[in-house]
C-alpha atoms as one frame of an Amber mdcrd trajectory, in Angstrom:
protein
  16.864 -31.185 279.251  19.283 -32.482 276.654  18.927 -31.475 273.025  18.323
 -34.499 270.793  20.146 -34.372 267.470  19.955 -36.979 264.700  23.195 -37.742
 262.862  24.177 -40.081 260.059  26.689 -42.516 261.451  27.734 -43.374 264.977
  29.401 -41.661 267.900  32.934 -40.824 266.900  31.879 -39.699 263.422  32.339
 -36.224 261.981  28.582 -35.683 262.295  28.847 -36.172 266.048  31.747 -33.755
 266.178  29.626 -31.116 264.453  26.640 -31.779 266.727  28.823 -31.291 269.816
  30.555 -28.215 268.458  27.307 -26.574 267.331  24.971 -27.400 270.220  27.432
 -27.810 273.100  27.913 -30.498 275.711  24.211 -31.009 276.507  23.465 -32.737
 273.216  22.141 -36.288 272.979  23.202 -37.799 269.666  20.751 -40.177 267.959
  22.649 -42.482 265.606  21.137 -43.230 262.177  22.374 -45.630 259.509  21.421
 -43.424 256.544  20.523 -39.831 255.791  16.984 -41.026 255.044  16.815 -42.346
 258.602  17.986 -38.942 259.836  15.118 -37.328 257.928  12.615 -39.815 259.392
  13.759 -39.086 262.947  13.302 -35.350 262.426  10.012 -35.730 260.567   8.474
 -37.834 263.323   9.534 -35.358 265.976  11.775 -37.918 267.690  14.649 -35.429
 267.722  14.895 -31.660 268.039  17.371 -31.127 265.221  19.411 -32.947 262.603
  22.951 -32.506 261.313  23.439 -33.311 257.639  26.552 -33.002 255.474  25.735
 -31.137 252.286  29.033 -30.622 250.446  32.773 -31.172 250.644  35.401 -28.844
 249.236  37.034 -31.763 247.376  34.310 -34.335 246.718  31.592 -31.796 245.904
  27.886 -31.775 246.730  25.887 -34.567 248.332  23.033 -34.107 245.883  20.573
 -36.598 247.459  20.687 -34.565 250.678  19.385 -31.497 248.866  16.369 -33.579
 247.858  15.863 -34.825 251.435  15.810 -31.278 252.785  13.448 -30.135 250.051
  11.072 -33.118 250.019  10.674 -33.090 253.794  10.250 -29.305 253.944  12.916
 -28.941 256.616  14.108 -25.518 257.661  17.821 -24.744 257.542  18.567 -23.303
 260.967  22.285 -22.859 260.395  25.471 -24.243 258.912  28.819 -25.493 260.166
  32.155 -25.893 258.370  34.412 -28.652 259.650  37.997 -29.208 258.553  38.272
 -32.918 257.852  41.165 -34.445 259.752  41.724 -38.070 258.731  43.959 -40.247
 260.871  45.122 -43.850 260.695  44.166 -45.486 263.990  44.333 -48.964 265.509
  44.618 -50.759 268.825  47.636 -49.666 270.890  50.942 -51.503 270.637  51.089
 -51.871 266.849  53.102 -50.362 264.014  51.964 -49.476 260.502  53.846 -52.556
 259.268  51.472 -54.715 261.351  48.363 -53.376 259.630  46.930 -55.615 256.907
  43.629 -53.846 256.175  42.252 -50.325 256.469  38.566 -49.409 256.375  36.781
 -46.108 255.865  34.119 -44.285 253.906  34.847 -44.194 250.124  35.279 -40.413
 250.109  37.703 -40.596 253.047  39.713 -43.286 251.273  39.823 -41.130 248.156
  41.129 -38.191 250.150  43.906 -40.368 251.604  44.920 -42.008 248.304  48.482
 -40.639 248.329  49.144 -41.884 251.841  47.704 -45.330 251.066  49.840 -45.579
 247.924  52.921 -45.412 250.137  51.714 -48.421 252.116  50.842 -50.949 249.459
  50.880 -53.823 251.954  47.617 -52.486 253.405  44.424 -53.663 251.702  41.933
 -50.825 251.278  38.289 -51.683 252.015  35.254 -49.388 251.849  32.846 -49.081
 254.760  29.669 -47.106 255.397  31.129 -44.663 257.884  34.494 -43.302 258.990
  33.972 -44.300 262.623  32.215 -47.666 262.320  35.435 -49.663 261.887  37.007
 -47.832 264.815  34.095 -49.072 266.925  34.459 -52.640 265.600  38.177 -52.650
 266.380  37.426 -51.467 269.908  34.503 -53.840 270.519  36.224 -56.957 269.157
  39.799 -55.977 270.074  40.961 -56.707 266.520  44.636 -56.330 265.673  46.031
 -55.943 262.160  43.143 -53.724 261.096  43.061 -49.921 261.075  40.459 -47.243
 260.495  40.739 -43.890 258.767  38.674 -41.512 260.844  38.617 -38.238 262.737
  40.256 -37.571 266.110  36.859 -37.989 267.762  36.814 -41.691 266.893  40.260
 -42.259 268.376  39.152 -40.709 271.659  35.769 -42.436 271.796  37.151 -45.889
 271.003  40.520 -45.579 272.766  42.656 -46.177 269.675  46.187 -45.013 268.952
  46.673 -42.609 266.068  49.491 -44.207 264.045  49.600 -41.444 261.426  47.796
 -38.115 261.743  46.421 -35.761 259.094  46.945 -38.222 256.229  44.473 -36.594
 253.850  46.056 -35.525 250.562  44.709 -31.979 250.654  45.061 -30.087 253.912
  42.107 -27.815 253.246  39.432 -30.502 252.923  36.358 -28.935 254.512  32.840
 -30.300 254.778  29.833 -28.051 255.104  27.027 -29.318 257.304  23.486 -28.010
 257.537  21.662 -27.806 260.853  18.027 -28.716 260.237  14.760 -28.403 262.119
  11.228 -29.521 261.332   9.509 -26.218 262.039  11.033 -22.819 261.495  12.224
 -21.116 264.651  12.620 -17.374 264.970  16.011 -15.744 264.573  16.748 -12.092
 265.147  16.674 -10.378 261.768  19.901  -8.493 262.401  21.726 -11.836 262.732
  20.496 -13.190 259.406  23.026 -12.701 256.616  22.652 -15.901 254.579  19.794
 -17.780 252.943  19.228 -21.032 251.079  16.566 -21.035 248.376  15.237 -23.285
 245.635  13.608 -22.204 242.389  12.510 -23.456 238.991  12.440 -21.521 235.734
  10.731 -21.518 232.369  12.772 -23.433 229.802  13.693 -20.324 227.836  17.098
 -18.941 226.773  18.673 -16.584 229.290  16.214 -17.284 232.116  18.921 -18.264
 234.598  21.134 -15.339 233.612  18.221 -12.979 234.277  17.727 -14.411 237.763
  21.437 -14.089 238.547  21.306 -10.456 237.443  18.417  -9.848 239.835  20.506
 -11.237 242.698  23.444  -9.059 241.718  21.267  -5.941 241.448  19.853  -6.647
 244.898  23.372  -6.846 246.362  23.317 -10.565 247.032  26.509 -12.580 246.804
  25.865 -16.042 245.385  28.072 -18.565 247.204  26.618 -21.816 245.869  24.406
 -22.965 243.006  23.450 -26.603 242.543  21.182 -27.894 239.781  19.040 -30.990
 240.168  16.911 -32.736 237.522  13.145 -32.403 237.852  11.905 -35.987 237.669
   8.579 -35.115 236.051  10.212 -32.862 233.428  13.053 -34.562 231.520  16.122
 -32.336 231.004  14.668 -29.530 233.096  16.237 -28.539 236.391  15.565 -26.962
 239.747  18.266 -24.795 241.306  19.415 -24.764 244.910  21.175 -21.518 245.719
  22.938 -20.026 248.748  23.325 -16.271 249.003  24.895 -13.949 251.561  24.039
 -10.294 252.097  24.965  -7.348 254.310  21.411  -6.201 254.968  18.308  -8.334
 255.329  16.246  -5.800 253.363  18.355  -6.597 250.284  17.352 -10.243 250.517
  13.715  -9.307 251.125  13.716  -7.247 247.942  15.330 -10.045 245.927  12.924
 -12.598 247.350   9.869 -10.589 246.314  11.213 -10.285 242.755  12.250 -13.936
 242.495   8.834 -15.122 243.651   7.383 -13.375 240.597  10.056 -14.282 238.049
  10.365 -17.996 238.840   7.831 -20.757 238.150   8.432 -22.145 241.634  10.196
 -20.457 244.551  10.915 -21.938 247.983  12.771 -20.568 250.962  14.796 -23.370
 252.573  16.188 -21.282 255.400  17.486 -17.929 256.625  20.387 -18.032 259.065
  23.704 -16.651 260.230  26.606 -17.682 258.028  29.322 -19.799 259.598  33.029
 -19.019 259.583  35.372 -21.177 257.530  37.967 -22.931 259.719  41.640 -22.086
 259.593  44.070 -24.468 257.888  45.065 -26.013 261.191  42.519 -27.998 263.191
  41.333 -25.799 266.033  41.418 -26.835 269.658  37.641 -26.658 269.620  37.466
 -29.262 266.894  39.885 -31.502 268.770  38.032 -31.297 272.072  35.239 -33.844
 272.045  32.392 -33.960 274.493  30.766 -37.367 274.541  27.004 -37.741 274.699
  25.627 -39.595 277.646
C-alpha cells in the first residue's frame, strides 16, 4: 500500500522532492493549494502524513505554519533539510535571449535577484508555487516564458534547464517538518531532538530563567521563534527546538518546564536530520515520480 502524503504545491515542487526523499518511492503525493489545505487533509485522515516547510536559512521562518501545527495538534514525526537549487527552465530549443517573462514563488525570485538583474529584458512575475509555471509551460507548450524551480520540475515537465543553480546564496536550505495526526512510537534511543511550545508569566527575566533550565539540563537550543498570543496583546508564546545526547536529559528538562511555564506543549520528539552538503547530492537530484 502506498503512503499518502499531503504537500503544498504540485508535483515537481520542493515539497514533492522532500516527500520522495523522506518516504521513498512508494509515496502517493496529494497536491494542496495552501498549507491550510494540507492541514485539512491530515486532520480529516485523508492522508497518512504531511510535509510542511517551516523555515529557510535566508528568508527565515514561515510563522503561520507554526500556528497550523499547534492549532491542529499535529505531531512532528521528523524533519528534513533540503538544499534549494533554483534553475531557469523553459521549453527546449530556446535561448535566454528568447525569454520575455519568468515566474516563480516570491521567495525564490528574491533568492535569484542577482541573476535576474543581469537579464533585465526578462519581466519578473510572482506565482504561488515554484513548479506551477513549469507545469503551465508544459501543458500549453508556451514559448518565451520560463520558470524558476527545482530540478524535479524540469524532469517532471520535460523542460530544458537554461541556467542552473542561479540562486544568489549557494547555501540556501529549507527545513521541512514531517507531520502526522496521531503520535506514533519511536525508539527512545533514536530520539535526540524535540520541538516544544510554551508560554510564560509577563515578568522580567522569565525567558532567561527558562533558557538557563535548558542549559543546566544539557539541552542545546537550535531554534526559538516567538509568536503573539492573540488574546493577550504584546504577550508571546515561544516555539523552541532542542537537541540532546541523552533522552533522560530532555525528560528532566520537560518535567521542570511543565512546572515553570504557564502553558507547556510537546509538539514532537524525533531524530534530528543531517544538514546537506554545499553541493546538491545525487539523492536530491534523483526524483521518483508518484503514480
